[in-house]
N, C-alpha and C positions, 0 to 999 in steps of 0.2 A: 257478738263478743269483740267488736274492735274497741269498743271502750277498753278492752283492757290494756290496751297501749295508748290510747289517743289521753287521757288525761295524766300520763306521767311526765312529768320534766327530767333532765340528766343534767349530770356535770361534763363537760366538755369531752374528756379522757375516756370515761368506764360506759359500757354498753356497745351489745352488737345489735344494730337496729336493722328493722325490716324494711327495705327500701321504699315499698309502695304504701308502709304506714309511717312515713316519718314525722308526720304531727309536728308538735310543738317544738321538736329537735330542730325544725328547719330555722327557727330565728336564733337559736343558740348558733348553730352553723353560720349563719350571715353575720353574726357579732363576731365569731372568728376569723373571718376572711372569706368565706364562699361568696361568690359572685355569681352562681348560677342560680337558676329558677329550679323547683319542685320537679318542673316536668322536665328539666334538663336531667335530671337525677334518675327517673323512673315516669316512663310513660308506656301505654299499651298501644297508644295510637299514634305517635312518633318516635323515632329516633332518641335515645337517650343513653345514658351512661350504663345502666344495665347492657344492652344490646353489644356493649364493647366487654365485657366479661365473661371468661367462659371457668365452667368445671374443667380441670384438664387431668384427664386420667384417672378420674374416681375419688381424688383423694388430695388435690391441690388446685391453687386458682392460676389462670393466665390472661393476659388481655390483650385485644387485637391493638396492632400499632400502624396498620397501614390499610389501605382501600384493596389490597389483594390478598387478602388472609394472612399476612404475618403477624404471629403471635409472639409474647415472649413471656416467660416464667422463670421459675428459680432452675440451676443448675441440677440442685437435688430433686427437684420435681423432673426430670428430662432425665436423670441419670439412668434408670432401667433402659429405658427406650436406646440410650447412646450405648451403654455398656451391651446390650444386644445385638447392636447393629456393628458392633466393634469384633474385629481379629486379632490375633497376634500379630499379624502382618498390617492390617489396617486398624490400629487402634486409636479410634477417635476419642475413647475415653480420657485415655493419659496424653493424647498430642493435640486434643482438638480439630475442629471440624468448619469449613466454613464453605458455604456453597457459592460459588461466584455467577451461577445462572440457575435457573428454576430446574434444569436437566440434570444438574448434579444432587439434589435434594433426594434425599433418603426415604423411603417408606416406612415408617414405623408400624410395623405390623400388631394390632392388638391395641393401640393407643385411638381413643377417642376423647372429643370436646362437647359438651354440652353448653346451649344457648339458653337462657331463661325467656321463654315468650310472655308469661303473665303469672299472675299470682291471685286466686281467688280464695274466699273465704267460705269453709263448708262446715263451719263450727256447729250451725245448728243442727244440718242433717247428721251428722256425725254422733253427737249428744244424744241425739233423740234415739239414734238405733241402739245405745248401749246404755241407756238409760236404766238404773237398778241393778246393773249387771258388776259382778266382782269376779277376781280370779282369771280361772281359764276360761269361764263364761265369757267374760268380759273382751279377753284377749282374741277367742275365736270370733266374737261379734265385731269387732272393731277391724279384724283382717277382712271379714265381708263386708263391710262397709266401705271401707278403704277399697278392697279389689273393684267395688261396683262403681265408686265414683272415678277412678283410675280408667277401667275399660271404658267407658263411655265418654271420656274426655281426651283419649289418645288417639283419635282421628284413625280409628281401624290400623292402629300400630305405628303410623307413620310420626307421631308425636310421643315423647316420653311424659308420662304424669305421675306425678307421685303426692300422695296426701302426708303430710308431717305435723306430727304435734308440736305444741309451742306450749309455754308456762307449764311444762309436765302434765301433760292433756288436758288442760282448759282450753286450749283454742286448738283450731285445727284449719290449715291453709294448704290449697291444691295449687302445686305447683307444675305449670307446663312448659318443657323443653324440646328443643330440637337436637337430635344427636347428629354428629358429623363424625366418620371412622375412617375418612383419608386422611392422616395427618402425617407431615413430612419432616425430618430434622433437617434444619437450614443452618442452623450454625451453633457451636458449643466452644466456650475457652477450653484450653486443657485443663485436667483435673486439677493439676498443681494450684490454679488460680479458681478454678469453681468449685475448689473444696480447700482451698487455703487455711492453713489454721488447723483442719482435720477435728480430731477428737477434743483435743487440747484446748481450743477458739471456742466448740460448739456451746450455744448458750451463753457466749461471752460479750462482753464490750470491755475495752474496743476490739474492733472486730475490721478485716480488711479482705473480706472474701468476695470474689467475684461470681457472686452466687445467680447467674443466670444462663439461659439456654432459650435457643430461638427455633421455632418450628411452623409450617404453614399448614393452614386448613383447605382442602381440596374440595369439590364440589362437582357435581354435574353440569351440564349446558345450561340449566335453569338456575342453577344456583342452589340446587336443593342437596339435601343429603344424598352419600352414594359410596359404596364400599369402593375399594381400591380400584381404580383403572386407569391406564396411561393416557385414556383420552379425557379425564378430569381434568378440570381448569381451577385456577385458585377461587377462594370464597371471597365474595364481596360481603364484607360485613354492613349491617345498617349504620353502625357506628365503630370508628376507632381514634386511638387517644393519640393525640400530638406530644410530642417528646419535648420538655424544654430542658435546655442547656444555660437557663440564666443562673440555678444555683439557688440554695436555699440558704436562710439563717435563721438562727433563733427566734423562737417567736412567729414563724411563718404558720399560715393553716395546711393541716395535712389531713388528709381524707383516703379512707382506704375501704374499697370495695371488694369481696370476696366471699369465700366457702368456708368459714371456720368449722372444723369439724365438732367437736365436743366439749363442753364446759358442763361443771356439776355445782355451779354457786349457789345451789339451795341445797345441798347436802348438809345433814346436822351432824354436830359435833362426835357423836357416836361413830359415824361412818368416817368421819375424818380421823378418829383416833384407831380404828381397824386399819385404816389405810398405811397408817404411820408403824403400828406395831405387826402386821402380819403380811399384808399384800405387797406393799412397795419392796419392803426387804426382801421377799421372796424372789420378786422380778427381777430386782438387780443383781442377787447372788447366781439366779438360774443363766442370765444372758451375758453377766461376765464370765462364766464358764464357756459358755457357747461364742462366744465371740474369741477367746485364745484360744480354742481348737479352732476354729474356722482361721485367724490370724495366721497360726502356723503353716497351714495347708496353703494358704492363699500366697504366702511368701516364697514356699518352694515351688510354685508352680503358676506361671503366668496365665495359662488355659484357665486351672483352677480359678485363678484369681478375677479374671473377667467372668465366670460362671457364678462366683458367690458374692461378689462385688456390691452387688445391688441389696442382695438379701442381709448382707454386713451392715450396710448402710442404715437399714431400715431397724434392725435390731439395737445397735448402736446407739441411734439417736435418742430411744427413750428408755436405753438403760443410763443415759446420764440423764434424762430428762428425771426420773423417778429417785435418783440421788438428790438432784436439785429440788425437786418438789417437797421431799420429806423436809429437807434440811431448812427450806423458806417457811414451811408449815409451823416448824417447831419455833424459828426464830422470830415469825410475827405472831407466835401464840394464836393460832385461829382456833386450837380446838377451844380455850378459853374463851374467848370472843365469840365464837357460835354459841357456846353454852348460855352465856350469859345473855345474848338475844334471844335465844331459845323460852329460856327463863320468862322474859319480858310477854313474849308472844302468849305464852299460856298465861301470865297474870292478866294480859289484853283480853284472852278469848274466856277465861272464867268470868268476867266481866262486861263482855259485850257479845262474845259471839259462844254462848255454849257449846256449838257442835263442834268445835274445834278443841275443847279443854283437854280432851286425851289423846290428841293427835300426836303430840311429841312423846308421851309415856309409851304408847304402842309402837310409836317408830324405834323408840330404843330396845323395845322388848323384840321387836323383828331381827335387828342388828343383835340382839343377844343370843336370839337361836341359832342364828347363822355362824355365830363366830368360831365354834367348836371344827366348822368346815371350811371356813375362809382360805386357808394355807392348801388344803388339798385342792379345792376348786384352781386356784392359782397354778399349783403343781401339774394338775391334769393338763392346763390349756398351755401353759408356757414351757414345761419339762417334757410332759410326756407326748404332746403333738410337736415336738422340734425338731424331730428327725424326718427328712422327706418320705422316708421308707416306710414309719410308722404312719404318716398321714395314705400314703399309697393303700397299704393295708386296710386301713380304716375304712376306704372307698369302698369295700365289699361288704361292709355291715348290712346293709338296707338289702343287698342281694342275699346274702345267707339267712336273714329274718325271714325273706318270704320263701326260700327253698326250705325252710326249717318247718315252715306252715304248710308244706305242700304245692304253692302256688308257683308251678315251673311250667308252665305255658309258655310258648315261644315268644308270643307279645310281652309277657311279663318280664321274660329274663332280657330280651334285649334293651326295654325299657332301661333297666339297670346296668346291663353292660354299656350300654352308651354315655352313660354318666362317668361309669369306673375308666372307660377309655379316655375321655376326655381331661379326668382328674390324673390319669397315669402321664398322659403327654405333657400337662402342663408341670407337675413336678419333677419328672424325669429331667427339664429342660434346664433347673435349676439345682440339680443334683451332683454332686461329687462324691462316689460311694464310699471313699476313704475317708474322708472330712465327715461323712453322714453317720458312719460307723462309731468313730470316736465321741461324736455326740450321743449318738443312741446308749452308748456303754455310760457314758460319764451322767447324763440326764436320767436314766434309771438308776442308778447308784444314788443320785442326789434324793431321788422320790422316796426311796428306800430310807434313807438316812433322815429326811425331814418331815415325810409325810407321817402322822399318827401310826402307828404299827396296826391298831383295831381297826384302821380303815382303808389298809393295803389290800390289794389284790392277792388270792391265793398262790397265784402263780410266781411269786417273788421267792417265798419260802418253798414250796412244794417243788419247783422245777429250777430256778435260775440258782438258787443257792445250797440246792441240796448236795451238789460235789463239793463245794468249799464253803461249807457254813461259817467258819471261823476266819473266811479270806473274801470279803465283800468286792475288793479290787479285782482280783482274780474272777470270781464268781461271775461280774458283770461283764468282763472283757471276754471273758469264754464264751458267756451265751453271746455277745455278740458277733463273736467270730462264726459261731453255729449259726446265728439267723440269718446273716449276710452270705454265708457260704450256702446255706440249704434253700434258700427261698427261689421260687422262680419268678419273682418280680423284678429282678435284677436280670434277668434273661429275656430278650425281648421277643425271641423265638418261642420258648417255653411260656412266656404272657400269652403271645397269641393264639396258642395252642388252648392253654386253659380258658381264655375268654371268649373263645368262638364257639366253645361248649362245655360251660360250667358245669360242674359235680360238685356237690357238698363235700362229700368225703374226701376230694382233693384240696379243697379249700381249708378245710377243719385239718389238714395233714402239712400246709405249710406252717413253718414255725414263725414267718414274720405275720401270718394273718393271725395265727394261734394266739400269738403274744399280745398283738394290739386288740384282738376280739376279747380276751380275757381280762385286759387292764380296764378298757372300756365299757364293759357290761358291768364290771363291779361297780364303776362309778355310775352307770346309768340305773342301775337298779335301786344302789342303797344309798346314792348321794345326791344323786340329780334331782329327785324329789324334794328334796330339803333345801337346795339351790333353787328349785323354780318356786316353791312355798314362799321364800325369803323374797326372790325377786318379785312376784306377784303382790306379797305385802306391802315391798318397796313402791312398788308403783304407784297403788292405790293409796297410801300413807302420803307420799311426794306429791302425789294429786290434790289431796287436801291440803298439805302444807302451805302449799305454794297459793292455793286458792283463797287460806286463812290470810297468808303473808299480803295480798293481794287488796285484801279488805283492810288490815291493818294498816298497809303502808300507801293505801291509795289517797293520800292526801297532798299529792302534789311533788311528793319525793320519787327521786327516780325509782323504775323498775322495768324490766326489760328481759325478754325471756332468754334461757341458755342456747349455747350454739347447737346445732343439729344437721349440719352438712347442707345448711340453704344460705342462698346469697343474703349479706348483711353487710351494712355500712357502718364504720366507726369513723369519729373525727376528733381532731386534737391539734396539737401545735409541735413544731420543731422543738426538742427542749432537752438540755442537757439535764444532770443530777449528780448527787453527792452520794455514794453507796455507802458510804462510812466517815466517821470523823475524821477530817482534814484530808480528805480524798474529794476532789471534784473531775467528773468526767465530761469533757468537751462534747459537744452535740455532734462533732463530725471527724471523720479520720481520713488520714492521705496517703499516697503513695511514698511518702517518706517514711510514715509508720509501717509500712508493709516490707519495704526494704529493710528495714531495721531490722524485723522479724527473719529476713533471709537467712537459710540455714541450706548451704549446697548440699545437695543429694539426700537430704531430710524427707522422710513420708509425708511430712506433715506442710512444712516451710519452704520447700524449693519453690524456683519461679523459674519461668523459660530464660534462656540467653535473650531471646530476642527483647524481652520486658527490660530487662537488666541495660541495652543496648538503648531503649528509649528511654530509660530513666536517667541514665548518664550524659544523655545527647539533652535532657530536658524538653525531648519532642513530645509535646501534647497536642499541639494544635490548639483549637479553638474549644477545648474541653478543659483547659485550666481556669483557676480561677483569678480575680484580677491581680493577685501576688505572683502570678506564675505556678501555683500550685495546684496539683491535679488531688481531688477530693475522690474518696474512694467509698465512704458510707456515712450515714447519716443516722439518729435517731427520733424517734417521736414519741409522744405519750398516749398513741391510739391502743386499742383494746384489741388483741387477736388473740389466736391459738393455732392448733395443729388446721391444717386446711386452708390457712391463710397465706402458706407457703406460695409466694410467686404472685401474690396480689399487687395490685398497682398502689403507690402510693402518689395522690393526686394533689396538687395546689388549688387555690381557691378558684382560678380560671378554667379547670377542668383537664391540665395537661400535667403527662406524666412526668414525676420527679425523680422517681424510683421505684424499687421493689421490695416488698417486706420478705425476710427472709428468716427472722429468727427475733426470739423473745431472750432477755437477759436474767442472768443466774440470781439476782439479786429479787427478783418477782416469779420465781418458778412456780410460785405457789398460785398464779393467776388463775387456773383453769377451776380451782376450788374457792380460792378468794382472792377479788381484786384488790390490789394496793395501790393507790393514788400518788403515794410519794415514789415509790421505787419503778413502777412498771415502765417498759420500755418496749420500743417496736425497733428492731435492728433492720435497716434497710440499705441496699447498694444505690449509689448513686448513678441517677441516669447518663451523667456525665464521664464515669469511669466506664459505665457499659459501653458508650459510643466510641468511647477512646480506643477499646480491646476491640471492637468490631472493625473499626476502622483503620487505626495504627499498627495494631498487631497482627489482626486477621486479614487484612486488605480487603476487607469486602463492601468496598465503598457503593456497591451495588443495594446493599441493604439500607447504608446511610441516605443514599438517595431516594428510597422508596419511601419514607418515614417524611413526617410532616415534624421537622426538627426547629424549634423555634428560639432564637438566641435574644 
């Protein structure tokens, strides 16, 4: 099945390509300025670029920048670890942190990185196993064969083995990783630089954010993975990236390695329309309300701020993302363009490949059947599951189902209570009861107001609104007070008593559990089957559609798989753009521009006084350009998405020139439809990063550890 990739050419800036199968892309990369060989990019026998790139924390990318395990990623990728390590008295998040020696580095518990070892094609084995199957039978067999392949490939648990599908299930690759669990915080700029511009500047260009943080990977004495231990030593990577401070100019080659999360570029017009009318507006409204409540509580108490800030950033990031995505999908007329392409596909299929003639009509029918439940499905995941208490209560559902069936043996109960304890501990860590209670009341009210009444759980009318049927605000607020005052889940001693010897009658009597189970089972019994049927139909039809597209477009035109959280490489150039008539955005920003935005004491645009002193003195050291200006960021036309945060931006010589950290507002439709004219990747300049480490942080020890090239 490798032929699926090998015969497709590409444009320089579009496409997220599998490093091991770079194929014809390589010639185009060389034409644009790459001076490395294919083996330099990906090799299983020798050190290569892939060995310097890690998946960081499961949702970001990072890169090794020294022989002693030093890595760099985005500030927002390290945000949760930094916030967790912070206290009111040692507030590393707000004040910054720089380890001047390895002894000062701080263990980031729960944080891990994985290094890709190799990629194997297992398409033939997987497709043979699932041949002729559909729906749940297909899903079950697919899970079985994936587990079989992964188990035989993980070296008795020493390696991480994942089978991933590409081209919507038309190709399957096995990816082998090594996981390192001892990761320690080394350095971070203060939050007002690492998140400079806040929500206002998020997804925007021009940008001046110092979006980076630094960690170190540790290993045992044999350089192998090991859990945290004081005796562990810095990991020695097979490859690390030199850092260039020569600077960039427009037209320079730019390459990005990383772990892009998810794109959905082969979505059909009907799916995009459903997102625009039902799903995206619902997500935006729900998250906007959650953020307002959280923000109020965070502003009132610094402890609450540190507890909730990571969660707030995650919610906020994609709140604005869905606003921008909807706006750009409409502006670029993506629904109309996809519909036109689908009509052409069907015409081609009717004439050349009749097995695909009805693919689009069946696909549209699947969406039509799902549409009445799309909003409910969104509210169930985004609103109902918004409060930590609800998620704690839901953790009891598997245990209660077992007890209801009479499965109450000691081993069975312990199996479920172990999972409950782990979930309870995890959710309690990031929970503030007062804020959570307000979110609980607000989300239930939105659920009641916005979801079709004939789809709602009976508990709303029969219990919550019973005392105040004409005043929903009072009803949901009173119910929240009742639930939070009466549940054992918020009392650790009572929780321990119940979980050590769970009794079904006691669990059913708890108001939080009673509520959560009532809402969840209404959805599970009445609407989850409809969602599952839609998901199965969509999976099968998208596989057919992409298979047909590959036959139709397999004539030398570009074709690449959607992102799926596996390593990809993209390439393009440093490039300015014009977002609208009479407006031109340059390809770089400067510290002058940052200081022009400076607002003392502002939550989004304040800066440290020490930076102001350096700016006033123009004390930029060797990091200024030839005109004495310190550049903060630049843009390229590389193709990225979520998960690429922290990815290295690499020049033609294989040197780190910056870190990718955002996309631009005018191309927020990119996960569904790439736009060649407007798409840009926003990057923090390596010179700005080193300036802050050196001049602001005084951590010259870290500069000396890197291979800095002038």
